[in-house]
N, C-alpha and C positions, 0 to 999 in steps of 0.2 A: 200632665193632668193625673191626679191620683184617683183611681177608680175604687168604688166601694164594693162590698160583698153583693149588694143589690145589683150592681152593674155586671158582676161576674155571673150571677144567677140569670140575669136577663140574657147574657150572651149564650149561656147553655140552653135556656128555653127556646131561643130562636132556632136551634137545631131541630127540635121536635115540631115546632111551628112550620118550618120550611118543609120538613118530611111529610107532615100531615097535608100540607097544601100541594104536595108534588111539585115543589119548586126546585128543580135540579140545580140550576145556576146558583140560586141563593143558598142552597144547602152546602154545596161543594165550596162556595166562596166563603163560608164561615171559617174554614180551616186555615191555619197558618202554614207557611211554606214548610215542607217537611213534616206536616202533621200526619197522624196516623189513626186508623180505625181498627179495633179489634172487637169484632162482633160476630159470634159470641166470643167471650174470653176463652182462650184455649185453641181457637182457630188461628190461622196465619194472618198477621196484620196487613192492612192495606196502607201503603205509604205514598205520600205525595199526591198531587191533585189528579194525575192520571188514573192511578189505582183507586182513589176515593170515588172518582166519577164512575168508574166501572162497577164499583161496589153499589153505588146508588142505582145504576141501570139494572143490576141483577136483583137486588133485594128490596129496594124502596119504591122506585118508580112504578113497577107492575102491581104493587100492593095497595090496598086501602088500609092505612094504619091510623088507629085512634089511641090516645094515651089517656090513662086514668092515674093521675098523680096521687101519691099518699103524702110524701113529705120531701122537702128539699133542704139540703144541708150545704153550707158554704164553709170551707176551711181553707183559708188563705186562697191559693190559686186553684184549689180543687172544689168541684161542685159534685155532690152526690145526689141523684134523683131516685127515690124509691117509688116505683109505679107498676102498673100493669099495662101490658101492650095488648091491644085488640087488633088482630091482623086478619084481614079478609083476603083469601086467596081463592078466587072463583066462587064456587058454591060453599066453600068451607071458611068458617070464622073461628079463630083460635084466640084464647086469652092466655097470655103468657106472663107469669110473674117475673119481674126483672128489677135490677138495679143498674143505673147508668153512672159512670164516673167520667167527668170531664176535667181536663186541665186546661185553664184559660190563661193565655199570655197576657203580659201588661198592656197589649194593644187590644185586648178583648177578642182575640182569635182563639180558636180551638187548636191546642197542640196535641191533645190525646182525647180519644173517645173510646171507652171500654164498656161493653154491654155484657153484664152478668145475667145469663138466662140458660136454661137447660135444653140443649139441642136434642138429646135423645127423648126427653119428655115431650117436646114440641112435635117431633116426628111421630111419636106414638099417638098423640092427640089428633094429628093430621090423618093418620092411617085409619083411625077409628071411624072416619067418615065413609070409609069403603069406596065404592065406585064413583061417588061424588067428588072424591079427591083426585081422581085419575087425570083429568084435563089440567088442573093446576099443577099437579106434580110433573107432568110432561113439560109444561111451559117453563117451570123453574129449572128443570134439568137442561133444557135447550138454552135458556138464558145463561146459566152457569157456565156451560161449556163455550158459548159464544163470546161471552164477556170476559171470562177468567181463564179459559183454556183448561186443558187437562191438569196442568200444575196448580192452577188456582182452585180447581174443583177439589184436588187432593188437599190443598191447604185448608179449604172450608171443612172438609171431612175430619181434619185434625180436632175439630170441636167435639167429636164423639168420644175422644179419649179424655180421661180425667180421673179425679179422685173417687167418683161414683159412690156407691153405698158405703164402703169402708170410710171414705172421707167424711160422709155425712154422719156416720156413727161417731167418729172422732170429734167433730165439731159440735154435734148435738150434746155429747157429754160435757165438752168444754163449756158450752153455753149454760147448760144446767148448773155446773159448778161455779161459774162466774156469777150467775144471778143468785145462787145460794150464798155467795161470799165465802166459799170453801177454798182457802188459799192452798192448803196441802194438796187437795185433789186437783186444783188447777195447775200447780206446778208439776204434778205427775203427768199431766197431759202434754206439757210442753217439753221441747228439747232444750238442751243446755244452751244452745246458740240461738234460740228463738228471739227475734227482736220484736219489741212492742213500741208502737208509736201513737201519739195523739196527732191525728191527721196523717200527712204523708211522711213526715220525718221528725216531728217533735218527740224527743225521748220520753218514754213513759215506763215507770217501774211496774212489774207485775202486780205488786200490792196497790198501786194507784189505779190500775185497770180494774182490779177487783172492787175497789171502793166505788168506782164510777158505775159498775154493773150490778153491785149488790142491791137486791130488792127489785130489780127490773124484771120484765117479762120479755122474752124473745119471740119473734115470729118470722115467718117467710124465709126459711133457709134455702138458698139457691146455690147449687154446685155448678160451676162453669169452668171447664178445664180442671186445673189443679188449684183453683181458687174458690172460696165459698164466701157468700155474703149473707148476713142476717140483720134484721131490724131489732131494735131494743126500745121498750117503752118503760118509762119510770116517771117519778115526780120531777126529775130534772128535764124531762122532755123526751124527744125522739133522738135515737142514734143509730148508726149503721156500723157493724163490725165486719171487716174484711179479713179473711184468713188465707194466706198463701201456703201451700203445702209442697213438700218435696216428695217424689214418688217412692224411692227405694232407699231406706224404708220410709213408709208413710208417716211424716212428721210435720209439725207446724213450724214453718221457717220464719213467718212474719205475721204479726197482727197489727191492723190499723183501725183505730177507733175514731169515728167521725161523729161529732155531736152538733145538734142544731143550736 
């Protein structure tokens, strides 16, 4: 049976529906054998049903999570969801700008789930609640050590590392120049070996990317690990650009353009 883009989008949407309903078995069962979760991008991935179940027990089950979608994009087997997460942890409720990337198998199972959101920004938002955040923080710490162990806790903490402000400055400039259609300035921002794709792997020339972005407006730049994602709005509709960076020196290694 040939599945449509709508079928793949429905498969991705079931992930958030199960998480919001706190359906542990249903959520874990959406993943393909060998599937993995990287949440946030930059932290150590959780691979296979056992690790994915422990991820659920640590980060999803104890929370009340509400999702506010902005736009969904399907590009072949990949689904990109631009949304805001509303996460209630005890007395503290946080709103977290995010992009979710799903890779859906031909059997409509999830092979990859990557969540682009800013861990340092979320922690800062959490700490601003002061003493009200203390019980929830202690609960999360206990759950992290109980379900993930010290190694898993360190893997989660890897999400604090990333491109940070220098990466945001680099990609902010790139987005401004792409939207302005300034090809000379865009090429100066890119390395000689930067690869550019339409979707996951469709080859795209830099000039073609500029043509797609020229006249657009960008918003919601999210830095997660050494990857950054931003939304684009134009007469063509909505799009999401994901930039992957290399740290030393800080350069753009890959750009992926996903359009609705």
